[in-house]
FIRO-130493 format. One record per residue (C-alpha): residue in one letter; x, y, z. Coordinates in steps of 0.5 Angstrom, whole numbers, padded with zeros to 4 digits, always signed. Example, Ala and Ser with C-alpha at 12.3 -4.5 7.8 and 13.67 -1.06 7.14 Angstrom:
A+0025-0009+0016/S+0027-0002+0014/
***
This chain:
M+0112+0357+0114/S+0106+0360+0109/R+0102+0366+0113/P+0095+0363+0114/V+0092+0370+0112/L+0094+0374+0106/W+0094+0381+0105/E+0094+0386+0098/K+0092+0393+0097/H+0090+0396+0090/G+0088+0403+0090/H+0083+0403+0095/I+0081+0396+0095/G+0084+0391+0100/Y+0084+0384+0099/I+0084+0379+0105/R+0086+0372+0102/L+0085+0366+0107/N+0091+0361+0106/R+0090+0354+0108/P+0088+0351+0102/D+0091+0344+0104/T+0085+0344+0110/L+0080+0348+0105/N+0082+0354+0109/A+0079+0351+0115/L+0080+0356+0121/N+0085+0355+0127/Y+0086+0359+0133/D+0092+0362+0129/M+0089+0364+0123/L+0083+0367+0127/I+0089+0371+0131/A+0092+0373+0124/L+0085+0375+0121/G+0083+0379+0127/E+0090+0383+0127/M+0088+0384+0119/V+0081+0387+0121/E+0084+0391+0126/M+0089+0394+0121/I+0083+0396+0116/G+0079+0399+0121/Q+0085+0404+0123/S+0085+0406+0115/P+0079+0408+0113/R+0082+0414+0108/D+0087+0409+0105/I+0082+0403+0105/R+0075+0404+0102/A+0073+0397+0101/V+0075+0390+0102/I+0074+0383+0098/I+0075+0377+0102/G+0076+0370+0099/G+0080+0364+0100/E+0086+0360+0096/G+0085+0354+0093/R+0078+0351+0091/A+0075+0353+0098/F+0072+0360+0101/C+0073+0357+0108/A+0070+0350+0110/G+0069+0352+0117/A+0073+0351+0124/D+0079+0346+0124/L+0076+0340+0126/K+0083+0337+0127/E+0085+0342+0132/R+0078+0342+0135/R+0079+0335+0137/T+0086+0336+0141/L+0082+0342+0145/N+0079+0341+0152/D+0073+0345+0154/Q+0076+0351+0156/Q+0080+0352+0149/I+0074+0350+0145/R+0070+0356+0149/R+0077+0360+0148/N+0076+0359+0140/V+0069+0360+0140/K+0070+0367+0143/K+0075+0369+0138/F+0071+0367+0132/R+0065+0372+0135/E+0070+0377+0137/V+0074+0377+0130/F+0067+0376+0126/S+0064+0382+0130/S+0070+0386+0129/L+0069+0385+0121/E+0062+0386+0121/R+0063+0393+0125/L+0068+0396+0120/Q+0066+0402+0117/Q+0068+0400+0110/P+0064+0396+0106/T+0066+0388+0105/I+0065+0383+0100/A+0065+0376+0101/A+0068+0373+0094/I+0066+0365+0095/N+0070+0361+0091/G+0068+0354+0093/Y+0066+0351+0099/A+0063+0355+0105/F+0061+0351+0111/G+0060+0352+0118/G+0064+0358+0121/G+0066+0360+0113/M+0059+0361+0112/E+0058+0365+0118/L+0065+0369+0116/A+0061+0371+0109/L+0055+0373+0113/C+0059+0378+0117/C+0060+0381+0110/D+0056+0387+0107/F+0055+0383+0100/R+0056+0376+0098/Y+0058+0373+0091/S+0059+0366+0089/I+0061+0361+0084/R+0056+0357+0081/E+0059+0351+0083/A+0060+0353+0090/K+0056+0349+0096/M+0055+0352+0103/G+0051+0352+0109/L+0051+0352+0117/T+0052+0345+0118/E+0054+0345+0125/A+0048+0341+0128/G+0051+0335+0124/L+0057+0335+0128/G+0053+0336+0135/I+0054+0343+0136/I+0051+0350+0133/P+0053+0356+0129/G+0057+0359+0134/A+0060+0365+0131/G+0053+0369+0129/G+0050+0364+0124/T+0043+0363+0128/Q+0042+0371+0129/R+0045+0373+0122/L+0042+0368+0118/P+0035+0370+0120/R+0036+0377+0119/L+0038+0376+0112/I+0033+0371+0109/G+0028+0370+0115/T+0026+0366+0121/S+0023+0360+0118/K+0028+0359+0112/A+0034+0360+0117/K+0031+0355+0122/E+0030+0350+0116/L+0037+0351+0114/I+0041+0351+0121/L+0036+0345+0124/T+0037+0340+0117/A+0045+0342+0117/R+0043+0343+0109/K+0048+0344+0104/I+0045+0348+0098/S+0048+0350+0092/A+0050+0358+0090/D+0043+0358+0086/Q+0039+0356+0091/A+0043+0361+0096/F+0041+0367+0091/E+0034+0365+0091/L+0034+0365+0098/G+0037+0372+0098/L+0043+0370+0101/L+0047+0372+0095/N+0048+0378+0091/G+0050+0374+0085/V+0052+0368+0082/A+0058+0368+0077/D+0060+0362+0072/D+0067+0362+0074/R+0073+0365+0079/E+0075+0370+0073/Q+0067+0373+0073/L+0067+0372+0081/K+0073+0377+0081/E+0070+0382+0076/M+0063+0382+0080/S+0066+0383+0086/E+0071+0388+0084/G+0066+0392+0080/L+0061+0393+0086/A+0067+0395+0090/A+0069+0400+0084/E+0062+0403+0084/I+0062+0404+0091/L+0069+0407+0091/A+0066+0412+0086/N+0062+0416+0092/A+0064+0420+0097/P+0068+0415+0103/L+0065+0418+0109/A+0058+0418+0106/V+0058+0411+0104/Y+0061+0410+0111/Q+0055+0414+0115/A+0050+0411+0110/K+0052+0403+0112/R+0052+0405+0119/A+0045+0408+0119/I+0043+0402+0116/D+0046+0397+0120/E+0044+0400+0127/G+0037+0402+0124/I+0035+0395+0122/N+0034+0392+0129/T+0031+0398+0132/D+0024+0401+0131/L+0023+0406+0125/D+0022+0412+0129/S+0029+0411+0132/G+0032+0409+0126/M+0030+0416+0123/D+0034+0419+0129/L+0040+0415+0127/E+0039+0417+0120/F+0039+0424+0122/K+0045+0423+0126/A+0049+0420+0120/Y+0047+0425+0116/E+0049+0431+0120/A+0056+0427+0120/V+0057+0429+0113/I+0054+0436+0113/A+0061+0439+0114/T+0065+0435+0110/K+0070+0437+0104/D+0067+0432+0100/R+0060+0434+0100/L+0062+0441+0098/E+0067+0438+0093/A+0060+0434+0090/L+0057+0441+0089/E+0063+0444+0086/A+0063+0439+0081/F+0056+0439+0080/R+0056+0446+0078/E+0063+0445+0074/K+0059+0439+0070/R+0065+0434+0072/S+0066+0428+0076/P+0067+0430+0083/R+0074+0428+0087/F+0073+0425+0093/T+0078+0425+0099/G+0075+0422+0105/E+0075+0429+0108/
***
């Protein structure tokens, strides 16, 4: 039996691939367990894995929860699954490493919520996406009602969620949901890896602390956010990478960061 989630690493970039193409990468409980274990492993390897790209095998990124499995579950098991969705997606969102969703096809429901947990989102132009749960008699249960408004604004988020509307990549880009749109899968790969490479050129600990300051500060008042920024700044003062950057500047060369 093939693994539901694939893992590769090239250099300091980790690649997660959802691998149930026959179901459009619909997320069942076993797949959530596997994804959660992978996220935990990444979180324990910040020096080795410095950026993560998430995509799907086949013609979909992720069609959401596996509705065939959902039909066989009782109410208690459904609550278990929804809780696991929330746990895994929140763990992904809390990773120190920057995460990039490479949306290579359909991204609906839980699949869209997975993309919303990432720091950046790129998509091929032909992709369709949306939080479509209301059309199935439920609501987004893995953070969609909270993350989408924070990303594109309350009114636009309500419009998409309450209508269960499926939108194009170009529409998603106009709304600010995507960082960029690729013409095909090869360009999607180039865009995702290009962004990762730009990030990897910088000091890992500085990247991690900057991400932390943004993520924790965005939902608080400005003064509290400034305090968070100062604490994040303090965390990098004693690092070897900061001193290496100063030495590299003096020697007029590119710094060699080690994540220390």
